[in-house]
Structures are given as structure tokens and as C-alpha cells.
C-alpha positions in Angstrom: 115.5 -24.4 56.8 115.0 -26.9 59.9 111.8 -27.4 60.9 111.6 -26.7 64.4 112.0 -29.7 66.2 108.7 -31.3 68.2 109.0 -32.5 72.1 109.1 -36.8 72.5 108.5 -39.0 75.0 111.7 -39.1 75.0 112.6 -35.3 75.9 110.9 -35.5 79.1 112.8 -37.4 82.3 111.0 -36.9 84.5 107.6 -37.9 83.4 107.3 -42.0 84.3 104.7 -44.2 82.8 101.8 -45.5 85.3 102.1 -48.0 87.3 99.2 -50.8 86.5 97.6 -52.0 89.5 96.6 -55.6 90.1 93.6 -56.5 90.2 94.2 -58.8 93.2 95.2 -55.2 95.9 91.8 -53.6 94.2 89.8 -56.2 95.3 91.3 -56.8 98.3 92.5 -60.5 97.5 95.1 -62.0 99.6 94.8 -65.3 98.7 94.3 -67.1 95.3 92.0 -70.4 95.4 92.1 -72.2 92.0 88.5 -72.7 92.3 87.6 -69.1 91.5 87.7 -69.7 87.7 86.0 -66.3 87.1 89.1 -64.3 89.1 91.7 -66.9 87.2 90.4 -66.6 83.8 91.0 -62.7 84.4 94.8 -63.0 84.4 94.4 -65.5 81.2 95.0 -64.3 77.4 92.0 -64.9 75.1 94.2 -67.6 73.9 94.0 -69.3 77.4 97.8 -68.1 78.0 99.0 -67.0 81.3 99.4 -63.1 80.8 102.9 -61.4 82.3 103.0 -58.9 85.1 103.9 -56.1 83.5 100.8 -56.7 82.1 98.1 -57.3 85.4 100.4 -55.6 87.5 100.8 -58.1 89.8 103.7 -58.2 91.8 106.3 -61.7 91.6 104.6 -62.9 95.3 100.8 -62.1 93.7 102.4 -63.7 90.0 103.5 -66.9 91.6 100.3 -67.3 93.6 98.6 -66.9 90.0 100.0 -69.0 88.2 100.1 -72.1 90.3 96.6 -71.6 90.5 96.5 -71.2 87.0 98.0 -74.6 86.5 96.1 -76.4 89.2 93.1 -75.3 87.7 94.4 -77.1 84.5 94.9 -79.6 85.8 91.6 -80.6 87.6 90.1 -79.7 84.1 88.9 -76.5 85.6 90.2 -73.7 82.9 91.7 -75.2 79.6 95.2 -75.7 78.5 94.7 -74.3 75.4 91.5 -73.0 73.0 90.8 -74.6 70.1 91.3 -71.7 67.2 89.5 -71.9 64.2 91.4 -69.9 61.2 89.6 -68.0 58.9 89.7 -68.9 55.2 91.0 -66.4 52.8 88.9 -65.9 49.4 90.9 -67.5 47.3 91.1 -70.1 49.1 88.6 -73.5 48.6 85.1 -73.4 51.1 83.9 -76.2 52.5 80.7 -75.4 50.4 82.8 -75.9 47.5 83.2 -79.0 48.1 80.9 -82.0 45.5 78.1 -83.2 48.2 78.1 -86.1 46.3 79.5 -88.3 49.6 82.5 -88.9 51.5 85.7 -89.4 49.8 86.7 -92.4 48.2 88.6 -95.2 50.3 91.7 -96.3 49.7 92.6 -98.9 48.5 95.0 -100.2 51.3 93.6 -99.4 54.3 93.1 -100.7 57.7 92.5 -104.6 58.0 88.8 -105.2 57.3 86.4 -107.8 60.1 87.3 -110.4 57.2 91.0 -110.3 56.3 92.0 -109.8 60.8 93.1 -113.1 62.2 91.0 -115.5 64.0 92.3 -116.9 67.9 91.2 -119.7 66.7 93.2 -119.4 63.7 96.4 -121.7 63.8 99.5 -119.2 63.6 102.6 -119.6 61.2 104.7 -119.6 63.9 102.5 -121.8 66.3 103.8 -125.5 66.0 100.8 -127.8 64.9 99.7 -131.7 65.8 100.4 -132.7 62.3 103.8 -131.9 62.2 107.0 -133.9 63.4 108.4 -132.5 66.3 111.8 -130.4 66.5 114.7 -131.1 68.2 113.9 -128.0 70.7 110.7 -129.0 71.2 111.3 -132.5 72.3 111.9 -132.8 76.4 114.3 -135.9 77.3 112.4 -137.6 80.3 114.4 -137.8 83.2 115.6 -141.2 84.3 115.4 -142.8 88.1 117.3 -144.9 89.2 116.1 -147.1 91.7 118.0 -148.3 94.8 119.0 -152.0 94.9 117.5 -151.9 98.8 114.8 -150.8 97.7 114.3 -153.8 95.1 114.3 -156.5 97.9 111.6 -155.3 99.7 107.8 -156.9 98.5 105.2 -156.3 99.2 103.0 -158.8 101.4 100.8 -161.1 99.7 97.1 -160.6 100.2 95.2 -163.7 101.7 
């Protein structure tokens, strides 16, 4: 024998879901200010994401104003872009208490250059020309030749008496 059928939500077509009422409507707010951080936080999740319209109950115009105010407040560093979440470790993984307290781990052999390894500014570089090295063809600069006109040779300076 078949069981009697239970009524489900699908069976009642005249029943509509309750519409969520916006916080802005209940409090009578017409202008969303980016400096009102307490109000804007009500439209954000715990992870600092902007909540959807279906969650907050805002209409399209209110949601655009809230989203714009949150973006401006984030840029002005009044609200975070994201919240740092610390993940919980499972029992099978190593906790911080399992570390040995002998000190920090050893440094790798090929690490960043230390103060002694760093090149100095006054030390000669391999690509810089040295004074004791012979000049190369590219380093030799030819001096320009200047021709003196014949009329300038004939003019003599008056002798001082």
C-alpha cells in the first residue's frame, strides 16, 4: 500500500516567500555615506564581501549606492578589502607546540648576499674601463681639426713697446 502524500511547499502555489525588508527602508536612510562604517558593515559578510540584494533586501538603486560607498570606504582604508582568516588545524597535523624550542631553523647555504659579499660602490667593476688598461678603438675619441683661413695668418698682433 502506498503512503498518503504529505503536502509540500510546491503544492501551495498561492504561498509566496516573505520579501526581505531593507535596512535602509526600516531606518529611513535616503543617502548612503561612505564614512558611516557601522551601517556599511551591516551590508558586508564576515569575510568583508558585499552581501547580495536577495540577502539584504535592497532594491537595485540602494544596492548600487551601498556597493559604491563600500568601495570608496575600502579605498579610504575605512573598511577592509578582505579579512585574514586563520584556518583551524586538524588533530593529525603538527601544531606550533610540536616544534622544538632549540631556536629558528638553520639558514640555507646559498642565501641572499651578506654585507661582506655585496659589491662596493668604490670597487672597480668588470665592465668599467680601468686607467691602466690600454684604450680600445671605441674609447678613443678623435680630436676635430680646425682649419685656419689664410687671411687670419697675415694679421699680426701689434708689438708692445
